[in-house]
C-alpha positions as CSV (number, residue, x, y, z in Angstrom):
1,M,76.4,38.7,133.8
2,E,77.2,37.1,130.8
3,H,74.8,35.3,128.5
4,V,74.7,32.9,125.9
5,F,71.7,32.7,123.7
6,L,71.2,30.1,121.0
7,D,69.1,29.7,118.2
8,E,68.7,28.2,114.8
9,K,70.9,30.7,113.1
10,G,73.9,30.5,115.8
11,V,75.5,31.5,119.1
12,D,74.8,35.3,120.5
13,F,77.0,36.0,123.3
14,R,76.4,39.2,125.6
15,E,79.0,40.6,127.9
16,A,78.5,42.1,131.2
17,S,78.9,45.3,129.7
18,G,76.3,44.6,127.1
19,A,78.2,44.3,124.3
20,A,77.3,41.5,121.9
21,R,79.0,38.8,119.8
22,T,78.0,36.1,117.4
23,M,78.9,33.1,115.5
24,P,76.5,31.9,112.4
25,W,76.4,27.9,112.7
26,E,77.1,27.8,109.3
27,S,80.6,29.8,109.6
28,L,81.6,27.5,112.4
29,V,84.6,25.5,111.4
30,E,86.4,24.7,115.0
31,V,85.7,24.2,118.6
32,V,88.6,24.4,121.2
33,V,88.2,24.6,125.0
34,V,91.1,26.5,126.4
35,T,91.6,26.1,130.2
36,T,93.9,28.6,132.3
37,A,95.7,28.2,135.8
38,S,94.0,31.5,136.9
39,G,90.9,29.0,138.6
40,P,89.1,28.7,140.6
41,L,88.8,32.4,141.6
42,A,88.6,33.4,138.1
43,D,87.1,32.1,134.9
44,D,89.5,29.5,133.6
45,V,87.6,27.3,131.2
46,F,86.3,29.0,127.9
47,F,85.0,27.5,124.6
48,V,86.7,29.1,121.6
49,L,84.6,29.0,118.4
50,S,86.2,29.6,115.1
51,G,84.6,31.0,112.2
52,A,85.6,30.5,108.6
53,D,86.3,34.0,108.2
54,G,88.8,33.9,111.2
55,R,86.6,35.6,113.8
56,K,86.9,34.0,117.2
57,L,84.2,33.7,119.8
58,S,85.3,33.1,123.4
59,V,82.5,32.1,125.9
60,P,83.6,31.5,129.4
61,S,82.3,28.8,131.6
62,S,80.9,31.0,134.1
63,A,78.3,32.6,131.4
64,E,74.5,31.9,131.8
65,G,74.0,29.4,129.0
66,F,76.9,27.9,129.1
67,D,75.3,24.5,129.6
68,A,72.9,24.8,127.0
69,L,76.0,25.6,124.4
70,L,77.8,22.4,125.5
71,E,74.9,20.6,124.6
72,R,74.5,21.9,121.2
73,L,78.0,21.7,120.4
74,Q,78.1,17.8,121.6
75,E,75.7,17.5,118.5
76,L,78.0,18.2,116.5
77,P,78.8,15.3,114.1
78,G,82.5,14.3,115.7
79,F,82.5,16.3,118.9
80,D,85.1,14.9,121.0
81,N,83.6,14.5,124.9
82,G,86.9,12.8,125.5
83,K,88.6,16.1,124.9
84,F,86.1,18.0,126.8
85,I,86.1,16.0,130.1
86,E,90.1,16.1,129.8
87,A,89.9,19.5,129.4
88,M,87.3,20.1,132.6
89,S,90.0,18.2,134.6
90,C,92.6,20.3,133.7
91,A,94.2,23.4,136.1
92,A,96.9,24.5,133.7
93,D,97.4,26.7,130.7
94,A,96.2,24.0,127.6
95,T,94.4,23.9,124.4
96,F,91.6,20.8,124.0
97,P,90.5,20.4,120.2
98,C,86.9,19.3,120.6
99,W,85.8,19.7,117.1
100,K,86.6,20.5,113.3
101,K,84.5,21.0,110.4
102,P,85.3,18.1,108.0
């Protein structure tokens, strides 16, 4: 199972294979929700976190800790909950920008 861990430094995402990727909070510049038409039998909702260095971290909604990540992202000033809600009701391939660093 995939896991998301959060701390004061950033997001640590562990894939089922054990591979780990991170996104420091200080590098975060954009949060997008990507939906696909693959559900409900496959992951179809992902947070895509973009860093200032061009790095991207994609976290599927099935990952353990996804809800905690959502709660933390909602604390970002200007996070668009309306876009997130719109994304959660979408069953097509789409992108929903929820936050961008000012």
